py3Dmol code that shows the C-alpha trace and the ligand (Angstrom):
import py3Dmol

protein = """\
ATOM      1  CA  MET A   1     155.250 -67.206  34.604  1.00  0.00           C
ATOM      2  CA  SER A   2     152.142 -68.761  35.731  1.00  0.00           C
ATOM      3  CA  ALA A   3     148.740 -67.165  35.668  1.00  0.00           C
ATOM      4  CA  CYS A   4     148.347 -68.403  39.176  1.00  0.00           C
ATOM      5  CA  PRO A   5     149.291 -65.707  41.644  1.00  0.00           C
ATOM      6  CA  THR A   6     151.200 -66.277  44.829  1.00  0.00           C
ATOM      7  CA  LEU A   7     149.489 -64.967  47.963  1.00  0.00           C
ATOM      8  CA  GLU A   8     150.563 -64.892  51.583  1.00  0.00           C
ATOM      9  CA  THR A   9     148.471 -65.156  54.601  1.00  0.00           C
ATOM     10  CA  GLU A  10     149.234 -65.327  58.321  1.00  0.00           C
ATOM     11  CA  ASN A  11     150.531 -68.948  58.261  1.00  0.00           C
ATOM     12  CA  LEU A  12     150.477 -69.981  54.555  1.00  0.00           C
ATOM     13  CA  ILE A  13     151.902 -69.323  51.172  1.00  0.00           C
ATOM     14  CA  LEU A  14     149.330 -69.925  48.382  1.00  0.00           C
ATOM     15  CA  ARG A  15     151.407 -70.775  45.300  1.00  0.00           C
ATOM     16  CA  PRO A  16     151.041 -72.437  41.936  1.00  0.00           C
ATOM     17  CA  PHE A  17     151.551 -76.120  41.945  1.00  0.00           C
ATOM     18  CA  LYS A  18     154.959 -77.407  40.972  1.00  0.00           C
ATOM     19  CA  ASP A  19     155.837 -80.674  39.376  1.00  0.00           C
ATOM     20  CA  GLU A  20     157.884 -81.729  42.492  1.00  0.00           C
ATOM     21  CA  ASP A  21     154.545 -81.487  44.633  1.00  0.00           C
ATOM     22  CA  VAL A  22     153.192 -84.718  43.182  1.00  0.00           C
ATOM     23  CA  ASP A  23     154.297 -87.004  46.038  1.00  0.00           C
ATOM     24  CA  ASP A  24     153.015 -84.621  48.715  1.00  0.00           C
ATOM     25  CA  TYR A  25     149.750 -84.057  46.850  1.00  0.00           C
ATOM     26  CA  PHE A  26     149.240 -87.737  46.344  1.00  0.00           C
ATOM     27  CA  GLY A  27     149.937 -88.106  50.040  1.00  0.00           C
ATOM     28  CA  VAL A  28     147.060 -85.800  50.837  1.00  0.00           C
ATOM     29  CA  LEU A  29     144.666 -87.497  48.368  1.00  0.00           C
ATOM     30  CA  ASP A  30     145.710 -90.917  49.568  1.00  0.00           C
ATOM     31  CA  SER A  31     145.200 -90.493  53.140  1.00  0.00           C
ATOM     32  CA  PRO A  32     142.250 -92.479  54.378  1.00  0.00           C
ATOM     33  CA  GLU A  33     140.503 -89.560  55.764  1.00  0.00           C
ATOM     34  CA  VAL A  34     140.606 -87.516  52.400  1.00  0.00           C
ATOM     35  CA  ARG A  35     139.682 -90.643  50.401  1.00  0.00           C
ATOM     36  CA  ARG A  36     136.710 -91.061  52.588  1.00  0.00           C
ATOM     37  CA  TRP A  37     135.316 -87.600  52.735  1.00  0.00           C
ATOM     38  CA  LEU A  38     135.996 -86.834  49.009  1.00  0.00           C
ATOM     39  CA  HIS A  39     134.613 -90.297  48.083  1.00  0.00           C
ATOM     40  CA  LEU A  40     137.758 -90.926  45.989  1.00  0.00           C
ATOM     41  CA  ARG A  41     137.770 -93.935  43.720  1.00  0.00           C
ATOM     42  CA  GLU A  42     139.986 -96.723  45.123  1.00  0.00           C
ATOM     43  CA  SER A  43     141.962 -96.728  41.847  1.00  0.00           C
ATOM     44  CA  LEU A  44     142.940 -93.094  42.198  1.00  0.00           C
ATOM     45  CA  ASP A  45     146.706 -92.949  41.979  1.00  0.00           C
ATOM     46  CA  ARG A  46     149.842 -90.736  41.812  1.00  0.00           C
ATOM     47  CA  SER A  47     149.322 -90.110  38.114  1.00  0.00           C
ATOM     48  CA  ASP A  48     145.790 -88.912  38.874  1.00  0.00           C
ATOM     49  CA  ALA A  49     147.222 -86.558  41.469  1.00  0.00           C
ATOM     50  CA  TRP A  50     149.611 -85.130  38.878  1.00  0.00           C
ATOM     51  CA  GLN A  51     146.723 -84.721  36.369  1.00  0.00           C
ATOM     52  CA  GLN A  52     144.699 -82.814  39.039  1.00  0.00           C
ATOM     53  CA  MET A  53     147.773 -80.527  39.559  1.00  0.00           C
ATOM     54  CA  ALA A  54     148.104 -79.933  35.885  1.00  0.00           C
ATOM     55  CA  GLY A  55     144.390 -79.233  35.616  1.00  0.00           C
ATOM     56  CA  PHE A  56     144.638 -76.630  38.290  1.00  0.00           C
ATOM     57  CA  LEU A  57     147.388 -74.920  36.545  1.00  0.00           C
ATOM     58  CA  GLY A  58     145.726 -75.210  33.232  1.00  0.00           C
ATOM     59  CA  GLN A  59     142.499 -73.737  34.672  1.00  0.00           C
ATOM     60  CA  TRP A  60     144.432 -70.616  35.951  1.00  0.00           C
ATOM     61  CA  GLU A  61     145.693 -70.184  32.424  1.00  0.00           C
ATOM     62  CA  LEU A  62     142.441 -70.649  30.566  1.00  0.00           C
ATOM     63  CA  ARG A  63     140.072 -69.156  33.161  1.00  0.00           C
ATOM     64  CA  GLY A  64     141.960 -67.308  35.745  1.00  0.00           C
ATOM     65  CA  THR A  65     140.531 -69.683  38.447  1.00  0.00           C
ATOM     66  CA  GLY A  66     142.127 -72.710  40.075  1.00  0.00           C
ATOM     67  CA  ASN A  67     143.521 -74.102  43.257  1.00  0.00           C
ATOM     68  CA  TRP A  68     146.767 -73.083  44.915  1.00  0.00           C
ATOM     69  CA  ALA A  69     149.187 -75.437  46.518  1.00  0.00           C
ATOM     70  CA  LEU A  70     149.322 -74.570  50.205  1.00  0.00           C
ATOM     71  CA  GLU A  71     152.572 -74.371  52.056  1.00  0.00           C
ATOM     72  CA  GLU A  72     152.923 -73.793  55.790  1.00  0.00           C
ATOM     73  CA  LYS A  73     155.166 -70.777  56.207  1.00  0.00           C
ATOM     74  CA  LYS A  74     156.946 -71.930  59.395  1.00  0.00           C
ATOM     75  CA  SER A  75     157.957 -75.332  58.028  1.00  0.00           C
ATOM     76  CA  GLY A  76     157.873 -74.830  54.225  1.00  0.00           C
ATOM     77  CA  GLN A  77     155.708 -78.033  54.176  1.00  0.00           C
ATOM     78  CA  PHE A  78     153.068 -78.649  51.469  1.00  0.00           C
ATOM     79  CA  VAL A  79     149.931 -79.150  53.532  1.00  0.00           C
ATOM     80  CA  GLY A  80     147.043 -79.374  50.819  1.00  0.00           C
ATOM     81  CA  ARG A  81     145.240 -77.173  48.265  1.00  0.00           C
ATOM     82  CA  ALA A  82     142.479 -74.682  48.213  1.00  0.00           C
ATOM     83  CA  GLY A  83     141.207 -72.142  45.686  1.00  0.00           C
ATOM     84  CA  LEU A  84     138.662 -71.240  43.099  1.00  0.00           C
ATOM     85  CA  HIS A  85     137.124 -73.957  40.731  1.00  0.00           C
ATOM     86  CA  ARG A  86     135.207 -73.331  37.574  1.00  0.00           C
ATOM     87  CA  PRO A  87     135.342 -76.594  35.733  1.00  0.00           C
ATOM     88  CA  GLU A  88     133.535 -77.119  32.382  1.00  0.00           C
ATOM     89  CA  ARG A  89     130.360 -78.785  33.627  1.00  0.00           C
ATOM     90  CA  HIS A  90     126.940 -77.730  32.513  1.00  0.00           C
ATOM     91  CA  ASP A  91     125.420 -77.818  36.076  1.00  0.00           C
ATOM     92  CA  TRP A  92     128.255 -76.260  37.971  1.00  0.00           C
ATOM     93  CA  PRO A  93     126.794 -73.397  40.005  1.00  0.00           C
ATOM     94  CA  GLY A  94     129.591 -70.747  39.373  1.00  0.00           C
ATOM     95  CA  VAL A  95     132.955 -70.126  40.817  1.00  0.00           C
ATOM     96  CA  GLU A  96     133.422 -72.482  43.630  1.00  0.00           C
ATOM     97  CA  VAL A  97     135.734 -72.075  46.676  1.00  0.00           C
ATOM     98  CA  GLY A  98     137.106 -75.393  47.891  1.00  0.00           C
ATOM     99  CA  TRP A  99     139.841 -76.656  50.300  1.00  0.00           C
ATOM    100  CA  THR A 100     141.543 -80.119  51.107  1.00  0.00           C
ATOM    101  CA  LEU A 101     144.256 -80.527  53.602  1.00  0.00           C
ATOM    102  CA  HIS A 102     146.494 -83.367  54.743  1.00  0.00           C
ATOM    103  CA  PRO A 103     144.937 -84.624  58.055  1.00  0.00           C
ATOM    104  CA  ASP A 104     148.078 -83.874  59.928  1.00  0.00           C
ATOM    105  CA  TYR A 105     147.136 -80.210  59.245  1.00  0.00           C
ATOM    106  CA  TRP A 106     143.521 -80.355  60.273  1.00  0.00           C
ATOM    107  CA  GLY A 107     142.525 -78.488  63.298  1.00  0.00           C
ATOM    108  CA  ARG A 108     144.735 -75.408  62.972  1.00  0.00           C
ATOM    109  CA  GLY A 109     142.369 -73.056  60.953  1.00  0.00           C
ATOM    110  CA  TYR A 110     144.333 -73.330  57.735  1.00  0.00           C
ATOM    111  CA  ALA A 111     141.474 -74.309  55.510  1.00  0.00           C
ATOM    112  CA  THR A 112     139.525 -71.230  56.807  1.00  0.00           C
ATOM    113  CA  GLU A 113     142.595 -69.050  56.400  1.00  0.00           C
ATOM    114  CA  ALA A 114     143.168 -70.224  52.807  1.00  0.00           C
ATOM    115  CA  GLY A 115     139.463 -70.162  52.049  1.00  0.00           C
ATOM    116  CA  ALA A 116     139.245 -66.493  53.145  1.00  0.00           C
ATOM    117  CA  ALA A 117     142.019 -65.629  50.821  1.00  0.00           C
ATOM    118  CA  ALA A 118     140.223 -67.375  47.946  1.00  0.00           C
ATOM    119  CA  VAL A 119     137.076 -65.495  48.755  1.00  0.00           C
ATOM    120  CA  ARG A 120     138.929 -62.087  48.663  1.00  0.00           C
ATOM    121  CA  TYR A 121     140.440 -63.035  45.462  1.00  0.00           C
ATOM    122  CA  GLY A 122     137.062 -64.103  44.056  1.00  0.00           C
ATOM    123  CA  PHE A 123     135.425 -60.861  44.818  1.00  0.00           C
ATOM    124  CA  ASP A 124     138.235 -58.402  44.487  1.00  0.00           C
ATOM    125  CA  GLU A 125     140.112 -59.801  41.527  1.00  0.00           C
ATOM    126  CA  LEU A 126     137.477 -61.817  39.558  1.00  0.00           C
ATOM    127  CA  GLU A 127     134.766 -59.392  40.511  1.00  0.00           C
ATOM    128  CA  VAL A 128     132.120 -62.105  40.714  1.00  0.00           C
ATOM    129  CA  ASP A 129     128.947 -61.212  42.659  1.00  0.00           C
ATOM    130  CA  LYS A 130     128.480 -64.743  44.251  1.00  0.00           C
ATOM    131  CA  LEU A 131     130.724 -67.531  45.133  1.00  0.00           C
ATOM    132  CA  PHE A 132     129.561 -71.050  45.782  1.00  0.00           C
ATOM    133  CA  SER A 133     130.794 -74.234  47.645  1.00  0.00           C
ATOM    134  CA  CYS A 134     129.582 -77.729  46.822  1.00  0.00           C
ATOM    135  CA  ILE A 135     129.798 -79.856  49.866  1.00  0.00           C
ATOM    136  CA  LEU A 136     128.265 -83.386  50.550  1.00  0.00           C
ATOM    137  CA  PRO A 137     125.627 -83.190  53.267  1.00  0.00           C
ATOM    138  CA  GLU A 138     127.645 -85.455  55.517  1.00  0.00           C
ATOM    139  CA  ASN A 139     130.754 -83.370  55.290  1.00  0.00           C
ATOM    140  CA  TYR A 140     130.450 -81.441  58.396  1.00  0.00           C
ATOM    141  CA  LYS A 141     133.855 -80.278  58.611  1.00  0.00           C
ATOM    142  CA  SER A 142     133.766 -78.796  55.344  1.00  0.00           C
ATOM    143  CA  GLN A 143     130.464 -77.195  56.099  1.00  0.00           C
ATOM    144  CA  THR A 144     131.882 -75.613  59.077  1.00  0.00           C
ATOM    145  CA  VAL A 145     134.673 -74.044  57.105  1.00  0.00           C
ATOM    146  CA  ALA A 146     132.042 -72.650  54.662  1.00  0.00           C
ATOM    147  CA  LYS A 147     129.966 -71.227  57.508  1.00  0.00           C
ATOM    148  CA  ARG A 148     132.918 -69.737  59.112  1.00  0.00           C
ATOM    149  CA  LEU A 149     133.594 -67.955  55.844  1.00  0.00           C
ATOM    150  CA  GLY A 150     129.961 -66.662  55.729  1.00  0.00           C
ATOM    151  CA  PHE A 151     128.587 -69.072  53.273  1.00  0.00           C
ATOM    152  CA  GLU A 152     124.857 -69.910  53.510  1.00  0.00           C
ATOM    153  CA  PHE A 153     123.141 -73.078  52.478  1.00  0.00           C
ATOM    154  CA  LEU A 154     121.145 -72.528  49.238  1.00  0.00           C
ATOM    155  CA  GLU A 155     119.881 -75.925  48.093  1.00  0.00           C
ATOM    156  CA  GLU A 156     120.587 -79.575  47.628  1.00  0.00           C
ATOM    157  CA  ARG A 157     121.000 -80.969  44.130  1.00  0.00           C
ATOM    158  CA  VAL A 158     122.644 -83.828  42.254  1.00  0.00           C
ATOM    159  CA  LEU A 159     125.539 -82.655  40.241  1.00  0.00           C
ATOM    160  CA  ALA A 160     126.288 -84.668  37.086  1.00  0.00           C
ATOM    161  CA  PHE A 161     129.993 -85.335  38.103  1.00  0.00           C
ATOM    162  CA  PHE A 162     128.834 -87.190  41.227  1.00  0.00           C
ATOM    163  CA  PRO A 163     125.335 -88.832  40.653  1.00  0.00           C
ATOM    164  CA  LYS A 164     125.633 -91.091  43.762  1.00  0.00           C
ATOM    165  CA  LEU A 165     124.547 -88.351  46.243  1.00  0.00           C
ATOM    166  CA  PRO A 166     123.135 -84.697  46.172  1.00  0.00           C
ATOM    167  CA  HIS A 167     125.536 -82.033  47.093  1.00  0.00           C
ATOM    168  CA  GLY A 168     124.845 -79.102  49.341  1.00  0.00           C
ATOM    169  CA  ILE A 169     125.173 -75.891  47.424  1.00  0.00           C
ATOM    170  CA  TRP A 170     126.296 -73.130  49.538  1.00  0.00           C
ATOM    171  CA  VAL A 171     126.430 -69.469  48.463  1.00  0.00           C
ATOM    172  CA  LEU A 172     128.285 -66.182  49.653  1.00  0.00           C
ATOM    173  CA  ASN A 173     127.162 -62.849  48.137  1.00  0.00           C
ATOM    174  CA  ARG A 174     129.517 -59.971  47.612  1.00  0.00           C
ATOM    175  CA  ASN A 175     128.913 -57.219  50.226  1.00  0.00           C
TER     176      ASN A 175
END
"""
ligand_1 = """\
48
COA
C 137.391 -79.846 55.098
C 138.756 -79.746 55.737
C 139.731 -78.914 54.915
C 138.584 -78.850 57.006
O 139.774 -78.817 57.898
P 139.880 -78.226 59.279
O 141.098 -78.332 59.905
O 138.588 -78.834 60.085
O 139.353 -76.724 59.020
P 140.169 -75.403 59.371
O 141.461 -75.501 58.694
O 139.289 -74.229 59.184
O 140.370 -75.605 61.003
C 139.183 -75.488 61.902
C 139.560 -76.253 63.088
O 140.879 -75.644 63.588
C 140.653 -75.053 64.750
N 141.437 -73.793 64.785
C 142.579 -73.581 65.429
N 143.035 -72.435 65.173
C 142.079 -71.814 64.376
C 142.064 -70.510 63.829
N 142.976 -69.576 63.969
N 141.026 -70.291 63.004
C 139.958 -71.214 62.758
N 139.992 -72.374 63.270
C 141.038 -72.747 64.098
C 139.117 -74.785 64.960
O 138.714 -74.845 66.315
C 138.621 -76.191 64.262
O 138.843 -77.282 65.071
P 137.947 -78.527 65.227
O 137.860 -79.273 63.959
O 138.431 -79.342 66.308
O 136.616 -77.827 65.498
C 139.419 -81.090 56.162
O 138.557 -81.682 57.029
C 139.625 -81.870 54.911
O 140.762 -81.780 54.192
N 138.728 -82.844 54.571
C 138.907 -83.795 53.447
C 138.640 -83.066 52.150
C 137.348 -82.315 52.011
O 136.236 -82.943 52.559
N 137.370 -81.237 51.319
C 136.088 -80.449 51.219
C 135.306 -80.929 50.126
S 133.786 -80.115 50.006
"""
view = py3Dmol.view(width=600, height=400)
view.addModel(protein, "pdb")
view.setStyle({"model": 0}, {"cartoon": {"style": "trace"}})
view.addModel(ligand_1, "xyz")
view.setStyle({"model": 1}, {"stick": {}})
view.zoomTo()
view.show()
C-alpha cells in the first residue's frame, strides 16, 4: 500500500499516481500552456513525466509529502496534480503546496479545491506551522490560487534549481 493517502473533495479524488497515468500526466506537462508557465525544458518527454510520478510516490514513502494525481469525480478523467513538495534542496523554504492542471480543466476551481485539501493535510496531518508556495512573479494564475487559499507574499529570491529568475515565496501560517 502506498504512503500516499487517497482523499476526496467536492469534485476531485486525490490519489497516488499509477503507472498507467504516464500518458495523461505527460499530456498535462506537454500542453503549450503548462510548458510555458512552468518553463519546462523543450526536451522534457514522456520518460521525464514518468520519473516525476515515481519521484512523487517515492517522496510520500520517504518523507510523507508528495503530489497527488487528481481525478475528476464525475468523469474519472485525470486532470493534473497537486500536493505537498519537500525536495532535497538546501534552499527550499519548507513544505510547499503546488498545483498543475491540464488547461482543459482550468477555470473550474479545481486547483483551489485540491490546494485547500493539501493545506488541510499539511496542517492537520504533518502538523507543520507554515506552508509555502514558490511561484514565479509572472505566474498570476498560480498567485491567484495561492491568494484564494490565504497565502501571503513573503519575499522574492532565486532558488538554486531555477537560477534564471527569482521565485516569489508565499507563506501560509497555521491558525
Ligand atoms: C495555476 C493553475 C493550476 C491555476 O488553474 P486555475 O483553473 O486558474 O485555478 P483554479 O482551479 O483555482 O480555478 C480558478 C478559476 O476557476 C473559476 N472558478 C469556477 N468555479 C470555481 C470555484 N468553485 N472556486 C474557485 N474558482 C472557481 C474562477 O473564477 C477562476 O477563473 P478565472 O481564471 O477565469 O479567474 C493553472 O493555471 C496551471 O496549471 N498552470 C500551469 C502550471 C503552473 O503554473 N503551476 C503552478 C506553478 S507555481
